[in-house]
ROVO-562809 format. One line per 2 residues: number of its first residue (from 1); for each residue x, y, z of C-alpha. Coordinates in steps of 0.02 Angstrom, whole numbers. Layout:
REM residues N
NUM> X,Y,Z  ...
This chain:
REM residues 247
1> -660,-389,1016  -618,-251,1139
3> -447,-174,1104  -385,-202,1282
5> -436,-384,1269  -316,-396,1122
7> -181,-300,1214  -192,-419,1364
9> -222,-580,1267  -120,-739,1298
11> -40,-718,1126  25,-545,1175
13> 91,-611,1341  183,-749,1248
15> 253,-633,1114  311,-505,1243
17> 377,-638,1361  504,-703,1235
19> 611,-544,1228  599,-526,1418
21> 671,-701,1435  816,-647,1323
23> 846,-498,1437  850,-613,1589
25> 967,-733,1499  1080,-588,1451
27> 1088,-529,1632  1135,-705,1690
29> 1271,-721,1559  1343,-550,1602
31> 1342,-591,1788  1429,-757,1757
33> 1556,-675,1642  1591,-538,1769
35> 1616,-668,1906  1737,-766,1797
37> 1833,-608,1753  1841,-560,1936
39> 1923,-727,1975  2052,-698,1839
41> 2103,-527,1904  2120,-592,2082
43> 1962,-531,2166  1907,-632,2316
45> 1736,-713,2334  1693,-598,2479
47> 1731,-444,2373  1625,-503,2227
49> 1481,-555,2340  1486,-383,2424
51> 1483,-299,2253  1335,-405,2197
53> 1241,-371,2358  1272,-184,2344
55> 1215,-183,2162  1057,-281,2202
57> 1010,-166,2346  1045,-9,2244
59> 932,-71,2103  779,-87,2217
61> 735,99,2217  743,126,2028
63> 650,-39,2002  506,20,2111
65> 497,180,2011  491,81,1848
67> 357,-33,1920  249,113,1973
69> 275,194,1804  218,36,1717
71> 42,66,1783  19,209,1661
73> 69,98,1514  -38,-45,1580
75> -198,55,1558  -150,126,1388
77> -63,-13,1291  -93,-164,1404
79> 10,-263,1528  115,-369,1408
81> 181,-224,1304  213,-115,1459
83> 304,-260,1543  411,-294,1389
85> 455,-114,1350  504,-65,1527
87> 601,-227,1549  708,-178,1399
89> 709,13,1402  650,67,1575
91> 598,244,1526  412,271,1544
93> 433,449,1481  501,389,1314
95> 374,249,1299  227,363,1336
97> 285,493,1210  317,362,1076
99> 149,277,1105  61,445,1100
101> 144,490,935  90,322,864
103> -93,340,912  -100,523,857
105> -47,469,682  -218,386,664
107> -312,524,754  -327,441,925
109> -270,513,1092  -172,390,1198
111> -275,330,1346  -442,388,1276
113> -596,281,1258  -578,296,1069
115> -430,176,1068  -441,57,919
117> -346,-96,859  -259,13,729
119> -208,141,860  -141,3,974
121> -38,-67,831  30,105,788
123> 76,135,970  171,-29,986
125> 261,-10,819  313,169,860
127> 380,118,1030  483,-21,951
129> 546,68,795  595,226,889
131> 717,125,995  796,29,851
133> 924,167,829  996,136,1003
135> 1016,-49,967  1100,-18,799
137> 1216,115,869  1271,4,1013
139> 1293,-145,898  1406,-58,773
141> 1500,58,892  1533,-54,1043
143> 1692,-130,969  1758,45,929
145> 1737,118,1104  1911,62,1159
147> 1992,162,1018  1885,315,1057
149> 1926,303,1243  2113,290,1206
151> 2108,441,1092  2012,545,1219
153> 2118,495,1368  2282,474,1272
155> 2319,321,1376  2291,411,1542
157> 2169,311,1649  2140,463,1761
159> 2081,567,1614  1958,431,1563
161> 1888,427,1741  1863,615,1737
163> 1776,606,1568  1659,467,1627
165> 1620,559,1789  1583,721,1696
167> 1469,627,1576  1369,550,1719
169> 1356,718,1809  1301,801,1646
171> 1164,671,1616  1090,685,1791
173> 1107,874,1789  1008,881,1627
175> 873,769,1702  860,875,1859
177> 862,1038,1760  707,985,1662
179> 610,960,1824  675,1119,1904
181> 640,1231,1755  474,1157,1696
183> 362,1254,1820  434,1421,1763
185> 416,1372,1580  235,1324,1610
187> 204,1490,1697  262,1582,1542
189> 148,1471,1437  -2,1505,1552
191> -36,1320,1575  -188,1259,1672
193> -183,1236,1861  -176,1045,1854
195> -23,1047,1741  60,1180,1848
197> 25,1081,2007  106,927,1933
199> 259,1028,1879  280,1105,2052
201> 268,932,2132  403,866,2014
203> 514,1012,2059  484,985,2246
205> 520,798,2232  683,833,2139
207> 744,956,2272  684,846,2415
209> 774,695,2341  937,794,2331
211> 922,851,2513  881,675,2577
213> 1026,597,2480  1147,730,2544
215> 1094,701,2725  1106,511,2709
217> 1278,524,2627  1345,635,2768
219> 1274,518,2902  1342,363,2815
221> 1517,441,2800  1524,506,2978
223> 1453,350,3059  1540,234,2935
225> 1377,145,2896  1407,39,2742
227> 1227,-26,2737  1160,152,2731
229> 1264,190,2577  1191,37,2492
231> 1012,82,2537  1027,271,2518
233> 962,278,2339  811,169,2378
235> 772,267,2537  789,432,2445
237> 674,383,2301  539,309,2413
239> 547,451,2540  537,586,2407
241> 393,498,2320  292,471,2480
243> 320,646,2552  277,728,2385
245> 119,622,2368  63,667,2545
247> 93,852,2519
């Protein structure tokens, strides 16, 4: 049997669909719990509905990016596995690297015509096992986060806000820095023109996204356009992707 026939078989769709259903159930339970908690602290229905609407709109842009990224996994490890992994993790960069490491262990390049059943199995197992650490860390450390937060902030809520904000800024700065510095690193490594072209496009998209978001934020603040703030992330992602692809 062809390896992609196995990867896209009904059995694989069933096996991969089960964990996705758990993710959906988890999201429903969290949403219901958050709504109940909001009632307890005195939030009004209008406030909670506005928050849910804003969250749903904001998630559209990143979701489209994940969906487009799934295409690369679809042709390498099949639709079911790509659907399952990105429903749970959402990082095509990690999944592609992990799958590539798995197939290379048996001498097969990910995405090549030499893909075998063994290579597919290695790719899937590597993708799964490499993410087990996150699950274990979150499981055993989640109930200790309150103590850590109290020690770091010393009971000062403002300090905790600053720490959380700095952490978020640091994460996104690191992500942007990799795109901005990659072309220059590739230049020093004398990479081929195709690789260099891709790196320059990533750098351009990153800068373009920052400019578009800054402009939309200024307009939304000056004109007091609440809907623009909600849609700004989606507009920025799509605009940067489309303009970069055209150029």
